[in-house]
C-alpha positions in Angstrom: -42.8 -14.1 -63.4 -39.9 -12.6 -65.4 -38.3 -11.4 -62.3 -38.5 -14.9 -60.7 -37.0 -16.5 -63.9 -34.2 -13.9 -63.9 -33.5 -14.6 -60.2 -33.4 -18.4 -60.9 -31.1 -17.9 -63.9 -28.7 -15.7 -61.9 -28.7 -18.2 -59.1 -27.9 -21.1 -61.5 -25.2 -19.1 -63.0 -23.6 -18.2 -59.7 -23.7 -21.9 -58.5 -22.2 -23.1 -61.8 -19.5 -20.4 -61.5 -18.7 -21.4 -57.9 -18.4 -25.1 -58.9 -16.2 -24.3 -61.9 -14.0 -21.9 -59.9 -13.5 -24.4 -57.0 -12.5 -27.2 -59.4 -10.2 -24.9 -61.4 -11.6 -26.0 -64.7 -14.0 -23.3 -65.8 -13.8 -19.7 -66.7 -17.0 -17.6 -67.0 -17.3 -15.4 -70.1 -20.8 -14.2 -69.3 -24.2 -15.5 -68.1 -24.5 -19.2 -69.1 -21.2 -19.1 -71.0 -18.2 -21.1 -69.7 -14.9 -21.8 -71.3 -12.7 -24.7 -70.1 -9.5 -23.3 -68.6 -6.4 -24.0 -70.8 -4.1 -24.1 -67.8 -5.4 -27.2 -66.1 -3.4 -28.9 -63.4 -2.3 -31.6 -66.0 -1.0 -28.9 -68.3 0.9 -27.2 -65.5 2.5 -30.6 -64.5 3.9 -31.0 -68.0 5.9 -27.8 -67.5 7.6 -29.0 -64.4 11.1 -30.5 -64.2 12.1 -33.1 -61.6 15.4 -32.5 -59.8 17.0 -35.1 -57.6 19.6 -34.3 -54.9 21.6 -36.8 -52.9 22.3 -35.1 -49.6 24.6 -36.1 -46.8 24.2 -35.1 -43.2 20.4 -35.5 -42.7 19.9 -37.5 -39.5 16.2 -36.9 -38.5 12.8 -35.5 -39.5 13.9 -32.1 -38.2 16.6 -32.0 -40.9 14.2 -33.0 -43.6 11.6 -30.4 -42.3 14.3 -27.7 -42.3 15.2 -28.4 -46.0 11.6 -28.8 -47.0 10.6 -25.4 -45.6 13.6 -23.5 -47.1 13.0 -25.0 -50.5 9.3 -24.2 -50.4 10.3 -20.5 -50.0 11.8 -20.5 -53.5 9.2 -19.4 -56.1 10.3 -22.0 -58.7 9.8 -24.9 -56.3 6.3 -26.4 -56.7 6.8 -29.5 -54.6 9.5 -31.2 -52.7 9.8 -34.6 -51.0 12.6 -35.4 -48.6 13.7 -38.8 -47.3 16.3 -38.3 -44.7 16.8 -42.0 -44.2 17.8 -42.4 -47.8 19.5 -39.0 -48.0 17.4 -37.9 -51.0 15.6 -34.7 -52.0 13.2 -34.8 -54.9 12.0 -31.5 -56.2 9.5 -30.4 -58.9 10.4 -27.0 -60.3 9.2 -24.8 -63.1 10.8 -25.4 -66.4 14.1 -23.5 -66.9 14.8 -23.0 -63.2 18.3 -22.7 -61.9 18.9 -26.1 -60.4 22.3 -25.2 -58.9 20.4 -22.7 -56.7 18.5 -25.6 -55.2 21.7 -27.3 -54.2 23.1 -24.1 -52.8 20.0 -23.6 -50.7 20.6 -27.1 -49.1 24.3 -26.4 -48.7 23.6 -23.1 -46.9 21.6 -25.1 -44.3 24.7 -27.1 -43.5 24.2 -30.2 -45.5 26.4 -31.7 -48.3 25.0 -32.2 -51.7 26.8 -35.1 -53.2 24.9 -35.2 -56.5 22.3 -33.2 -58.5 20.4 -34.8 -61.3 17.5 -33.5 -63.4 15.2 -34.9 -66.1 15.7 -31.8 -68.2 19.2 -32.8 -69.4 20.9 -29.7 -68.0 
């Protein structure tokens, strides 16, 4: 009977651990003990800065895709949205990132960056 209860307890623990791990909200500190993760997605979002680029020379989805994939390679870039029709690139980067490097990346691809604005005040 004790062995069966132990097996049930372990199974419950593993299921709870899997659920918490998949949702990214729980950390296990031992059997039956869970701590809510301090670095939730909402907390991580607060530490991001929004950077807006006005870009000239984008004429199609392929242009936008080219910029999107190159920006995604930069470790500080967490998300980027490109609208080639409007000529805009909106990027979410980690706080304290070098925003000029974002513009340089776009320029290196053959596009002109006419303005760079960020919400950080830099």
